[in-house]
N, C-alpha and C positions, 0 to 999 in steps of 0.2 A: 351758263345756268342764271333763274329766274329767282325771284326774291323769295319767294316761297320754300325754295328748295334749297335754296343758304340756308332761311330759316331752321328748319331741323335736321341736315344736316353739321349745323353750327347745336343744337338742343343734343344732336347724338353723340356731341365729343364735348358737350359739359358732362352730358349722364358716365360715358366714361371717364373723364378724370372723377368722376366721383367716387365711381365701384374702382376704382386703379387702384387703390389704395391697400382694397382685399378681394384681389381678382378672384384670388383660389379660389373661394368663402362661396363666394354670387353662383345660384341656379340657374340665374337666369345673366346671362354676359350683357352688356351694351352688346344690338345692334350696331353694325356702320349700316350705310344707308346703302351699297353695295348688296345690304343682305335681304333687306326690308322687300317685304312683297310692294304692290300697288297700297294693297287696302290698310297694311300696316304705316304706309310714306304719306297716303292722308288723313288717316287718324293723328298721326306727330304731328304734321303739320296745324293743324285742329290745336293741341295743347299748348305746340311752341308760341301758337298765335295768344292766348291766353296769360300762360306762364313762362315760356323764354325760354326753359329746360327740360328733359325729362327723367325729373330726377326722381326719388321715393320710390311708388308702389311702379310705374310707369313702365318703364320697362320690362317687369314682368309682362301687367297687363298687354301690352303690344304683341303677343302671343297671344288672343284672341283678341283680335283687332277692335271688332264688334260691340261685345260687353265692352271694350278700353273706352271706347266713346262713348258707350251708354254712361260707362263713369266720367268720363270726366268734364259728361256735359254738368250731370248728377254736382259735381265735383266743382265746373265753375260757377253753378248756382249757390250751394253752400258758403260757398268760401266768400265770393264777393258782390255777391246778392241777396241773403237774406233781408231776411226780417230781424233778426241778430243786431247789434250794436261792432261794432269790428274789432275793439279789445275785447266783449265778452261772447265774440266766438273765437279768437283767437286761446283763451278763456275757456274755453268747452275741448277746444281741440286738444289743449294738453293733458285737459283730466281727463281727456279718452289714450291717448301715449302712453302718459302713466297709469291707466288701468292693464295695459298690455303692454307696458313697459317694451314701447317702440322705443329704439333708444335714435329710430330718424328721424322719424315724426316729430318728434322731443327736437332736435339741435332745425335742426327745419322752421320751426312756430314757435319756438321759443323767443327767439331774437323778435317776428315778427309779432309778437304777445304786448315785450316793451317799447316795442316802435309807438304800435297801435295807445300802446297809453295802460297799463299793467303795470302793476307794483312787483318791484322785481324778490322782494321780503314774500310777498302770495308765490309768487310763482315756483320763491326757494324752498320755500314750504314744503307746497307741493309735491314737487320730484322729491320728497324724503316723506309721500306716501303722508302727510298729516293731512288736516282739515285745516285750512289759514286759517290764522289770524289777522283781523284787521281787516277784512272786504267788505266791501260795501252794501250794501241792500239788493243793487242788482246780481254782484257778484253771487256771492252769498242763494241768490233763486239755483244763479245758475248753475253755480257747485249742488245744490242740494236734488237738482234736477238731474244732474247728469248721472252722478252718483247713481240715482235710481236706476236711472237708465240702464248703467253697466252694470254694480252691486244684487240689486233686487228685481233681474231682470225684466225693465222698465215699468215693476208695479209700484207705482208714484202715488200717496197716502193724497186724498182729499184736500188736505187745507193747502198741500205746496203744488197744488193741480191747479188751486182756483188762483193762488199771487200768484205766478208764471202766467196765467192767462190773464190775468190781472192784468200783469206790467207790460203784457207780450200784447195779446188777443191773441186767439184760436190760430191765427196763421204763424205768427208767430211758437205759440205751442210746435205746430205740428216742424217748421224748419229746424228748432230748436232740435227734435226728434230728428230730423232727416241730418246735421250734424254733425251730432255725437256715432247713428247709422254710417250714414260713409268716412267715418274715418278711425270706424269699427272695422271697414273693408281696408279704409288703408294702410292702419297696424297692423291685423292681418296680414295683409300681400308680402310687407318687408317684413314682418317676423321669417313668416316661412320661405319666406324667396333669401332668406341672409342678406337683404339689399344692407352693406355698411357703410358705416359712416364717411361723410369727403373730410371727417380731421382724424387722424389712423388714433387723436390721444386717449385716454381714456370715458367710458363709455361717459351722457353727462347722468343719466338713473340707475338706480345701487338697485 
């Protein structure tokens, strides 16, 4: 077996371990290598190249390999290469997870955000669906802009838009919209597919 084949085999096994605790609830069970079509294997290999597993929305998305491939390309950009600094990007993802009450999305990205430098107190207040106290200027901009994306359907006031544009540039504005939009799709998929938590304990969001 080649190296690439081994990568997605292990990715499929990792995904199986993630869904195993709540297998009966899973609407799109993990695919074994033998169950994957050639197209699915190709996309799974690409996903494994940057993410090392097939967790979150990827098992459901693999049912439509071309869509999965297009999504994973967007996801790789907005998560790893956007104009928004890593801590603020992870904060944006968690704002989206909170808006959708996407337990899996929160469980995956909460430790990522802490590791990137976000304050635990800010994230814990966000988990309670509160506007966090003690945010930096940049965090406040990202929070207010992302809330406008979700709760106000993208209707951003001129002062807020101008402030975000001044701080992050036009590219940053579009990338911030892109992070919110992509993780909307992630949360929507996770919730609809009933992707279970890796940890069988109490869900992190109420």
